[in-house]
C-alpha positions as CSV (number, residue, x, y, z in Angstrom):
1,M,201.9,-53.5,-111.8
2,S,202.2,-50.4,-109.6
3,N,202.9,-51.1,-106.0
4,L,200.8,-49.2,-103.4
5,S,203.2,-49.3,-100.5
6,S,200.9,-48.0,-97.8
7,N,199.1,-50.7,-95.9
8,N,196.1,-48.4,-95.6
9,L,196.0,-48.0,-99.3
10,I,196.2,-51.7,-99.9
11,S,193.2,-52.4,-97.7
12,S,191.2,-49.2,-98.5
13,P,192.1,-48.0,-102.0
14,K,190.2,-45.4,-103.9
15,I,188.8,-47.0,-107.0
16,L,187.1,-45.4,-110.0
17,L,185.0,-47.5,-112.3
18,V,184.4,-46.0,-115.8
19,K,181.5,-47.5,-117.7
20,L,179.5,-44.8,-119.3
21,S,176.8,-46.5,-121.4
22,S,174.7,-48.1,-122.7
23,L,171.9,-49.8,-120.6
24,G,173.0,-53.4,-121.1
25,D,176.7,-52.6,-120.9
26,V,176.3,-50.8,-117.5
27,L,174.3,-53.8,-116.2
28,H,177.0,-56.3,-117.3
29,N,179.6,-54.2,-115.5
30,L,177.8,-54.4,-112.1
31,P,179.4,-57.7,-111.0
32,I,182.8,-56.2,-110.6
33,L,181.4,-53.8,-107.9
34,W,180.4,-56.9,-105.9
35,D,183.8,-58.6,-106.6
36,L,185.6,-55.5,-105.3
37,R,183.5,-55.1,-102.2
38,A,184.0,-58.8,-101.3
39,R,187.7,-58.5,-101.3
40,L,188.2,-54.8,-100.4
41,P,185.3,-53.9,-98.0
42,G,187.0,-50.7,-97.0
43,A,187.6,-49.4,-100.5
44,Q,186.1,-46.2,-101.8
45,I,184.4,-47.1,-105.1
46,D,183.1,-44.4,-107.4
47,W,181.5,-44.8,-110.8
48,V,181.3,-42.5,-113.8
49,V,178.2,-43.1,-115.9
50,E,176.2,-41.3,-118.5
51,E,173.5,-39.3,-116.7
52,G,170.7,-41.2,-118.5
53,Y,171.8,-44.4,-116.7
54,V,172.2,-43.1,-113.2
55,H,169.0,-44.9,-112.2
56,L,170.7,-48.2,-112.8
57,L,173.3,-47.4,-110.2
58,E,171.2,-45.7,-107.5
59,P,170.1,-48.9,-105.9
60,L,173.7,-49.8,-105.4
61,L,174.6,-46.6,-103.4
62,S,176.1,-47.3,-100.0
63,R,173.4,-46.8,-97.3
64,D,171.9,-48.3,-94.2
65,G,174.8,-50.6,-93.7
66,F,174.9,-51.8,-97.3
67,K,178.3,-51.1,-98.9
68,G,178.1,-50.5,-102.6
69,I,179.0,-47.5,-104.7
70,D,180.2,-44.5,-102.7
71,H,179.7,-41.8,-105.3
72,I,178.0,-41.8,-108.7
73,I,179.5,-39.2,-111.0
74,P,177.0,-38.4,-113.8
75,F,178.5,-37.6,-117.2
76,G,176.4,-35.5,-119.6
77,L,178.4,-35.9,-122.8
78,R,175.4,-36.9,-125.0
79,R,173.6,-33.7,-124.0
80,W,176.6,-31.5,-123.9
81,K,177.5,-32.4,-127.6
82,K,174.2,-30.9,-128.7
83,N,174.7,-27.6,-126.8
84,L,178.4,-26.9,-127.2
85,L,177.9,-23.1,-127.7
86,K,175.8,-22.7,-124.5
87,P,177.7,-21.3,-121.4
88,S,175.6,-23.7,-119.2
89,T,177.1,-26.6,-121.0
90,W,180.6,-25.6,-120.1
91,Q,179.5,-24.8,-116.5
92,Q,178.1,-28.3,-116.2
93,F,181.3,-29.8,-117.7
94,F,183.6,-28.0,-115.3
95,A,181.3,-29.0,-112.4
96,F,181.7,-32.6,-113.6
97,K,185.5,-32.2,-113.8
98,K,185.6,-30.8,-110.3
99,Q,183.6,-33.7,-108.9
100,L,185.8,-36.2,-110.8
101,Q,189.0,-34.6,-109.4
102,S,187.8,-34.3,-105.8
103,T,189.2,-37.7,-105.0
104,Q,192.7,-39.0,-105.8
105,Y,192.3,-42.5,-107.2
106,N,194.6,-45.5,-106.8
107,Y,192.9,-47.6,-109.4
108,I,190.9,-46.7,-112.5
109,I,189.2,-49.5,-114.2
110,E,187.9,-48.6,-117.6
111,T,186.0,-51.5,-119.3
112,Q,184.5,-49.7,-122.3
113,G,187.5,-49.2,-124.6
114,L,186.2,-46.0,-126.2
115,L,188.0,-42.6,-126.6
116,K,185.3,-40.9,-124.5
117,S,185.8,-43.2,-121.6
118,A,189.6,-43.1,-121.8
119,L,189.3,-39.2,-121.7
120,V,187.5,-39.6,-118.4
121,C,190.5,-41.6,-117.1
122,A,192.8,-38.8,-118.3
123,L,190.8,-36.1,-116.5
124,A,190.6,-38.0,-113.2
125,N,192.9,-37.2,-110.3
126,K,195.3,-40.0,-109.9
127,S,197.9,-41.0,-107.3
128,S,201.5,-41.0,-108.6
129,D,201.5,-44.8,-108.8
130,A,197.9,-45.3,-109.9
131,V,196.9,-48.2,-112.1
132,I,194.8,-47.2,-115.0
133,A,193.6,-50.4,-116.6
134,G,191.6,-50.9,-119.8
135,L,191.1,-53.1,-122.8
136,A,194.1,-53.9,-125.0
137,N,191.9,-55.3,-127.8
138,A,188.4,-55.4,-129.2
139,T,186.0,-58.3,-128.7
140,Q,183.9,-59.3,-131.7
141,F,180.8,-57.3,-132.4
142,S,181.6,-54.7,-129.8
143,G,182.6,-51.1,-130.2
144,Y,186.3,-50.4,-129.6
145,E,188.7,-47.5,-130.4
146,P,192.3,-48.5,-130.3
147,I,193.4,-44.9,-129.4
148,A,191.9,-45.5,-125.9
149,K,195.0,-47.7,-125.1
150,S,197.2,-44.6,-125.0
151,F,195.4,-43.4,-121.9
152,Y,196.1,-46.6,-119.8
153,N,199.2,-47.8,-118.1
154,Q,197.9,-51.4,-118.0
155,C,196.4,-52.8,-121.2
156,V,194.5,-56.0,-120.6
157,Q,194.3,-58.6,-123.4
158,V,190.9,-60.5,-123.5
159,P,189.6,-63.3,-125.7
160,I,187.9,-61.9,-128.8
161,D,184.7,-63.9,-127.9
162,C,184.5,-62.9,-124.3
163,H,181.2,-62.3,-122.5
164,A,180.6,-58.8,-121.3
165,V,180.7,-59.8,-117.6
166,D,183.8,-61.9,-118.0
167,R,185.5,-59.1,-119.9
168,S,185.0,-56.6,-117.1
169,R,186.2,-59.1,-114.6
170,R,189.4,-59.7,-116.6
171,V,190.2,-56.0,-116.6
172,M,189.5,-55.7,-112.9
173,C,191.5,-58.8,-111.9
174,S,194.4,-57.6,-113.9
175,A,194.3,-54.1,-112.3
176,L,194.2,-55.5,-108.8
177,D,196.7,-58.3,-109.6
178,W,194.1,-61.0,-108.6
179,P,193.6,-64.5,-110.0
180,L,191.0,-64.5,-112.7
181,L,187.5,-64.9,-111.4
182,E,185.7,-67.8,-113.2
183,R,182.0,-68.3,-113.7
184,T,181.9,-70.5,-110.7
185,N,182.0,-67.2,-108.8
186,T,178.4,-66.4,-109.8
187,P,178.1,-62.8,-110.8
188,L,175.9,-60.6,-108.6
189,F,173.9,-57.6,-109.8
190,Y,171.4,-56.1,-107.4
191,P,171.0,-56.8,-103.7
192,E,168.1,-59.2,-102.9
193,S,166.7,-56.7,-100.4
194,F,166.3,-54.3,-103.3
195,T,164.7,-56.7,-105.8
196,D,162.4,-58.2,-103.1
197,A,161.2,-54.8,-102.1
198,L,160.5,-53.3,-105.5
199,P,157.2,-51.5,-105.3
200,E,154.3,-52.6,-107.6
201,K,154.1,-50.1,-110.5
202,K,150.5,-49.4,-111.4
203,I,150.4,-48.5,-115.1
204,E,146.8,-48.2,-116.1
205,G,145.9,-50.9,-118.6
206,I,148.4,-53.6,-117.5
207,K,146.6,-56.5,-115.9
208,S,148.2,-59.4,-114.0
209,P,149.3,-61.9,-115.0
210,Y,151.2,-60.4,-117.8
211,V,154.2,-61.1,-120.0
212,L,156.4,-58.3,-121.3
213,C,157.6,-58.6,-124.9
214,F,160.5,-56.3,-125.7
215,H,160.4,-56.6,-129.5
216,S,162.4,-53.4,-130.3
217,T,166.1,-52.8,-130.4
218,A,168.3,-50.1,-131.9
219,R,169.6,-52.3,-134.8
220,A,166.8,-53.7,-137.0
221,A,168.7,-56.9,-137.8
222,K,168.5,-57.9,-134.1
223,R,164.7,-58.0,-134.3
224,W,162.6,-61.1,-134.3
225,S,159.8,-60.9,-137.0
226,N,156.5,-59.5,-136.1
227,Q,154.7,-62.7,-137.2
228,H,156.8,-64.6,-134.7
229,W,155.8,-62.2,-132.0
230,I,152.1,-62.6,-133.0
231,T,152.4,-66.4,-132.8
232,L,154.0,-66.2,-129.4
233,G,151.5,-63.7,-128.2
234,K,148.5,-65.8,-129.2
235,A,150.0,-68.8,-127.4
236,L,150.4,-66.7,-124.2
237,S,147.0,-65.1,-124.6
238,T,145.1,-68.4,-124.8
239,R,146.7,-69.3,-121.5
240,G,145.3,-66.3,-119.7
241,Y,148.4,-64.0,-119.9
242,Q,148.1,-60.4,-121.0
243,V,150.8,-59.6,-123.6
244,V,152.4,-56.2,-122.9
245,L,154.3,-54.6,-125.8
246,P,156.5,-51.7,-124.6
247,W,158.2,-49.2,-127.0
248,G,160.9,-46.5,-126.8
249,N,160.1,-44.2,-129.7
250,S,157.3,-43.4,-132.2
251,S,158.4,-46.0,-134.8
252,E,158.6,-48.7,-132.1
253,K,155.1,-47.7,-130.9
254,V,153.7,-48.3,-134.4
255,V,155.2,-51.8,-134.4
256,S,153.8,-52.5,-130.9
257,E,150.4,-51.4,-132.1
258,E,150.6,-53.6,-135.3
259,I,151.5,-56.6,-133.3
260,A,148.9,-55.9,-130.6
261,K,146.1,-55.8,-133.2
262,Q,146.7,-59.5,-133.8
263,I,146.8,-60.7,-130.2
264,P,143.6,-60.9,-128.2
265,G,143.7,-58.8,-124.9
266,S,147.2,-57.4,-125.6
267,F,148.2,-54.0,-124.5
268,V,150.5,-51.2,-125.7
269,P,151.5,-49.2,-122.5
270,P,152.5,-45.5,-122.4
271,A,156.2,-44.9,-122.3
272,F,157.9,-45.5,-119.0
273,S,161.3,-44.6,-117.6
274,I,164.2,-46.8,-116.7
275,G,163.3,-46.3,-113.1
276,D,159.7,-47.5,-113.7
277,A,161.0,-50.4,-115.7
278,F,162.4,-52.0,-112.5
279,S,158.9,-52.5,-111.0
280,V,157.2,-53.2,-114.3
281,I,159.6,-56.1,-115.0
282,A,159.5,-57.3,-111.4
283,D,155.7,-57.7,-111.5
284,A,155.7,-59.5,-114.8
285,A,155.2,-63.3,-114.9
286,L,157.8,-63.4,-117.6
287,T,159.9,-61.2,-119.9
288,V,160.6,-62.2,-123.5
289,G,162.9,-59.9,-125.5
290,V,165.5,-59.5,-128.1
291,D,169.1,-58.6,-127.3
292,T,168.4,-55.2,-125.8
293,G,168.9,-53.4,-122.5
294,L,165.5,-54.0,-120.9
295,T,165.7,-57.7,-121.6
296,H,169.1,-57.8,-119.9
297,L,167.6,-55.8,-117.0
298,A,165.0,-58.6,-116.5
299,A,167.8,-61.2,-116.5
300,V,170.0,-59.4,-114.0
301,L,167.0,-58.9,-111.7
302,G,166.7,-62.6,-111.6
303,K,163.3,-62.7,-113.2
304,P,162.1,-65.4,-115.5
305,T,163.4,-64.3,-118.9
306,V,163.7,-65.6,-122.5
307,E,166.5,-63.8,-124.4
308,I,166.2,-64.0,-128.2
309,Y,169.3,-63.7,-130.3
310,C,169.0,-63.1,-134.1
311,D,171.9,-61.0,-135.3
312,S,174.2,-60.9,-132.3
313,P,176.3,-63.7,-130.8
314,L,174.7,-65.5,-127.8
315,W,178.1,-65.8,-126.1
316,K,178.4,-62.0,-125.8
317,T,175.6,-61.2,-123.4
318,E,173.7,-64.4,-122.6
319,G,172.3,-64.7,-119.1
320,Y,174.3,-67.6,-117.8
321,W,173.9,-67.0,-114.1
322,A,170.4,-68.3,-113.4
323,K,168.3,-71.3,-114.3
324,N,165.2,-69.2,-115.0
325,I,166.9,-67.5,-118.0
326,Y,166.6,-69.2,-121.4
327,N,168.9,-68.0,-124.2
328,V,167.6,-69.0,-127.6
329,G,168.9,-68.4,-131.2
330,D,172.3,-67.0,-132.2
331,I,173.9,-64.8,-134.7
332,G,172.5,-65.5,-138.2
333,S,170.3,-68.1,-136.6
334,P,167.1,-66.7,-135.2
335,P,165.1,-69.1,-133.0
336,S,161.9,-70.6,-134.3
337,T,158.5,-69.7,-132.8
338,S,158.2,-73.2,-131.3
339,E,161.5,-72.9,-129.6
340,V,160.6,-69.5,-128.0
341,V,157.0,-70.6,-127.1
342,G,158.5,-73.8,-125.5
343,A,161.0,-71.8,-123.5
344,A,158.4,-69.2,-122.4
345,L,155.9,-71.9,-121.3
346,S,158.5,-73.8,-119.4
347,L,159.1,-70.6,-117.2
348,L,155.5,-69.8,-116.6
349,P,153.6,-71.2,-113.6
């Protein structure tokens, strides 16, 4: 462990968090911001994130007496890769590099374990004794690139079946030489002042009370069958709830429409942004969804949520921090309709 000899640096270090994507991964990294602030209130804490997920971090910017993230540093890699020959791409990259290097960091905490995130660590401006901490090994069913280890000076071994929140906490605690934070230290995500004040999002066609059903996910094997969604939707509809079926692309919209045809009073909304999703989720009576980012957003906002696991392990991302989150199914063992319907009805008023 590097020794930061200055008392000022010990109490007020400059810390860079590197978690670039995706939606659920960024959300499950949020607790370490609160963990750091609780113990180092005077620290400068910056975060590098893919530009598409900046909205997830904006509510945590330091303002009006709230101490959160000092600076969000957007990273446009996904867009830049598509436009490598354009001069504007390189102008934007060098602007990113300038912002990244405008602060000399004492600690860099990289919890993704990929080459792209490790390269951000390499580009960052670091003090001579800076700690650059990252994953020493993969966890099951998670992306990991061993070459990333060569960019750290502290490689942190984690259990192969480690929950995403616990994994980030292990890297952070190792970097700061702190005792490991257990689950008795309930992870925090967004301030209550933010979640309580979320504005009502008026999307024409959505009628309260409604239940959000996030049936889509990037990997088809993680989906719950359409017939199961129809059975669930009918159970909710007969109890006076409008079933709302969001989508993210044209093929997902087709599936939403197919399911909606079989559920009386259901609704397929227009596409909405991640920013809009906060309010749409907050106003819902319940969110039911497969293992995907927007389902996890409902869980971290503390809203009644049923998380459905079909082809990913429950231990990896289950919402364990609140009693109004039900986690059903597991890898290779999708939940029955009766199990999901029972969980949903138990959470509804």
